[in-house]
C-alpha positions as CSV (number, residue, x, y, z in Angstrom):
1,M,110.0,99.6,77.4
2,T,114.2,99.8,76.6
3,D,116.1,96.5,77.6
4,P,117.8,96.9,81.3
5,V,121.4,96.2,80.8
6,H,122.3,95.4,84.2
7,P,120.7,93.1,87.4
8,H,119.8,95.6,89.6
9,H,117.8,97.7,87.0
10,H,114.4,96.8,89.1
11,Q,116.1,98.2,92.5
12,L,117.2,101.3,91.1
13,C,114.5,104.6,91.2
14,I,115.8,107.4,89.3
15,A,114.4,110.8,90.9
16,L,112.6,113.1,88.6
17,D,112.7,116.5,90.8
18,L,111.6,118.7,87.8
19,D,108.5,121.2,86.9
20,D,108.1,120.1,83.3
21,L,107.1,116.9,82.5
22,V,108.2,117.0,78.9
23,A,111.8,117.4,80.0
24,A,111.2,114.7,82.9
25,R,109.8,112.2,80.0
26,R,112.7,113.2,77.6
27,L,114.9,112.4,80.6
28,A,113.0,109.3,81.6
29,A,113.4,107.7,78.6
30,D,117.3,108.4,77.9
31,L,117.7,106.9,81.9
32,Q,115.5,103.6,81.1
33,P,118.5,101.1,80.5
34,W,119.8,101.6,83.9
35,F,116.6,102.4,86.3
36,G,113.0,100.5,86.1
37,V,111.4,103.2,88.6
38,A,110.5,106.8,88.4
39,K,110.1,109.2,91.4
40,I,107.6,111.7,91.1
41,G,107.9,114.3,94.2
42,L,106.6,117.1,95.3
43,E,108.2,119.4,92.2
44,L,107.0,117.2,89.0
45,F,103.1,116.5,90.8
46,S,102.8,120.1,91.5
47,A,103.5,120.8,87.8
48,A,101.9,118.0,85.9
49,G,99.6,116.0,88.6
50,S,98.4,112.2,87.7
51,D,99.3,112.8,84.0
52,A,102.8,112.8,85.4
53,V,102.1,109.5,86.9
54,A,100.5,108.4,83.5
55,T,103.2,109.8,81.4
56,M,105.8,107.6,83.0
57,I,103.7,104.2,83.2
58,D,103.2,104.7,79.7
59,L,107.0,104.1,79.7
60,G,107.5,101.4,81.0
61,Y,107.8,102.8,84.5
62,E,107.1,101.7,87.9
63,V,105.7,104.8,89.8
64,F,107.3,105.9,93.0
65,L,104.8,109.0,94.4
66,D,106.5,110.9,97.1
67,L,104.3,112.7,98.4
68,K,105.0,112.5,101.8
69,L,101.4,112.9,103.1
70,H,101.5,114.4,106.5
71,D,98.1,115.5,107.9
72,I,94.9,114.6,110.0
73,P,93.8,111.0,109.6
74,T,90.6,111.7,107.3
75,T,92.3,114.3,104.7
76,V,95.5,111.4,104.0
77,G,92.5,108.9,104.1
78,R,90.5,110.5,101.2
79,S,94.1,112.1,99.4
80,A,95.5,108.5,99.4
81,R,92.1,106.9,98.0
82,I,92.6,109.3,95.1
83,L,96.2,108.4,94.7
84,G,95.5,104.5,94.9
85,A,93.6,105.0,91.9
86,F,96.8,106.6,89.8
87,G,98.5,103.9,89.5
88,A,101.7,104.4,90.8
89,S,103.1,101.2,92.5
90,Y,104.6,102.9,95.9
91,L,103.4,105.9,97.7
92,T,104.9,107.8,100.6
93,L,103.2,108.9,103.9
94,H,105.5,110.9,106.7
95,A,105.6,108.5,110.0
96,H,105.9,111.6,112.2
97,G,101.8,111.6,111.5
98,G,101.2,108.4,113.6
99,V,99.8,105.5,114.0
100,D,95.9,106.8,113.5
101,M,97.2,108.9,110.5
102,L,99.2,105.7,108.5
103,R,96.3,103.4,108.8
104,A,94.3,106.1,107.5
105,G,96.5,106.6,104.6
106,V,97.2,102.7,104.1
107,E,93.6,102.2,103.8
108,G,92.6,104.6,101.7
109,L,95.7,104.0,99.4
110,R,94.2,100.3,99.2
111,S,90.7,101.2,98.4
112,G,91.7,103.5,95.7
113,A,93.6,100.9,93.8
114,A,90.9,98.2,94.7
115,G,88.2,100.4,92.6
116,A,90.3,101.4,90.1
117,G,91.0,97.6,89.4
118,L,94.7,97.8,90.5
119,A,97.2,96.2,92.6
120,E,97.9,97.4,95.9
121,P,100.5,99.7,96.4
122,V,103.3,99.7,98.8
123,A,103.0,102.0,101.2
124,L,105.8,103.3,102.5
125,A,105.9,105.1,106.1
126,V,109.0,107.8,106.3
127,T,111.2,107.6,109.1
128,V,113.7,110.5,109.2
129,L,114.6,112.2,106.0
130,T,118.1,111.9,105.1
131,S,119.0,115.9,105.4
132,D,118.2,115.8,109.0
133,T,121.6,115.2,111.3
134,T,119.3,116.6,114.5
135,A,116.9,113.6,115.1
136,P,117.6,111.1,118.2
137,S,118.6,108.0,117.8
138,H,115.6,106.6,119.3
139,I,113.3,108.3,116.5
140,V,114.0,106.0,113.7
141,P,112.7,102.7,116.0
142,N,109.9,104.4,117.0
143,R,108.6,105.4,113.7
144,V,109.5,101.9,112.9
145,R,106.9,100.7,115.0
146,I,104.4,103.4,114.1
147,A,104.8,102.2,110.4
148,L,104.5,98.6,111.5
149,E,101.1,99.0,113.8
150,G,99.6,101.7,111.1
151,G,99.8,98.7,108.6
152,C,102.7,100.0,105.7
153,T,104.5,97.8,104.1
154,G,107.6,99.5,103.8
155,L,109.8,102.0,105.2
156,V,112.1,105.0,103.5
157,C,115.3,105.7,105.7
158,A,119.0,106.3,105.2
159,G,121.5,103.6,104.4
160,S,122.8,104.2,108.1
161,D,119.8,103.1,109.6
162,V,118.9,99.9,107.0
163,A,120.5,96.9,109.5
164,A,118.5,98.4,112.5
165,V,115.4,99.2,110.4
166,R,115.5,95.2,108.3
167,A,116.0,94.2,112.3
168,L,113.1,95.7,113.7
169,A,110.6,94.5,110.6
170,P,112.1,92.2,108.7
171,G,109.5,91.5,106.2
172,L,108.8,94.6,105.1
173,M,110.2,96.8,101.7
174,I,113.1,99.2,102.4
175,V,114.1,102.6,100.2
176,V,117.0,104.3,100.6
177,P,117.3,107.9,99.0
178,G,120.4,109.8,99.6
179,I,122.1,107.5,97.6
180,R,125.7,109.7,96.3
181,P,128.6,107.6,94.2
182,T,132.1,108.0,95.5
183,G,133.1,112.1,94.7
184,T,130.1,113.0,94.1
185,P,129.1,116.6,95.8
186,L,126.4,115.8,99.1
187,D,124.5,118.6,98.2
188,D,121.6,118.6,100.5
189,Q,122.3,115.6,102.0
190,A,123.8,115.0,105.0
191,R,123.3,110.6,105.4
192,V,124.8,109.6,102.2
193,V,125.7,105.8,101.4
194,T,126.9,104.9,98.0
195,P,125.1,102.3,95.8
196,R,127.0,99.6,96.4
197,Q,126.6,100.3,100.5
198,A,122.9,100.6,99.8
199,I,123.0,97.3,98.1
200,D,125.2,95.6,100.8
201,A,123.0,96.6,103.6
202,G,119.9,95.1,102.3
203,A,118.4,97.8,100.6
204,D,115.4,96.9,98.3
205,L,115.2,100.4,96.2
206,L,117.8,102.6,95.7
207,V,116.5,106.7,95.0
208,I,119.2,108.6,93.1
209,G,118.7,112.0,91.6
210,R,121.6,114.4,91.0
211,P,124.6,112.8,90.6
212,V,122.6,111.4,87.3
213,T,119.9,113.9,86.4
214,R,122.4,117.3,87.1
215,H,125.3,115.5,85.4
216,A,126.3,117.2,82.1
217,D,125.9,113.4,80.4
218,P,123.2,111.6,82.7
219,A,123.3,108.5,80.3
220,A,127.1,108.4,80.8
221,A,126.3,108.9,85.1
222,A,124.3,106.2,85.1
223,A,126.1,103.9,83.4
224,E,129.5,104.5,85.3
225,M,127.0,103.8,88.8
226,V,125.4,101.0,88.1
227,S,129.1,99.6,86.8
228,G,130.0,99.0,90.6
229,L,126.9,96.5,91.5
230,R,127.4,93.7,89.1
């Protein structure tokens, strides 16, 4: 693994939203000095499955498996058990699925990891997508309570929700997507914050994608972005 070049390396996750594992590996290798976690979402997972997870682990990354599981509890529990054996450090489940679904996912994830002799991954409950501007104000607090009752050990929320979420769940890990450095396009994100704002708000992990991955020079974009975090 390439040595990190800044103290926030472990807090930065690169979103590998690609459909080609070879291209994703090349990009991940180039960006290792700045990122300690690699996010594999639906696109890359659909293209490469567990090979994508293994590839990023072999590179030295922790893996954030962002599949937002949302189905009946039995299906989520069985799926999470399979995914728990893959070696990812984080798995997302959508809090909209309710307490029973989250609890089944957490238990399945724990069982799958234990069966493979792995440490228990962090089960991350997704509160409200950062592209959603229509959710009423009570939704995030309700979903935080659901996540706590369901046994999740982390939450995914917009940067603007971090303070409220931290007050409700002080012991849980907080992951913030929708990160946009000043002056970069918002794309389909509506509730965005800069990397510095997210860190200052108390986020534990920042998920960063297109401002870096779609840049003409991803390494230069990453270097510029993290320069403001020192």
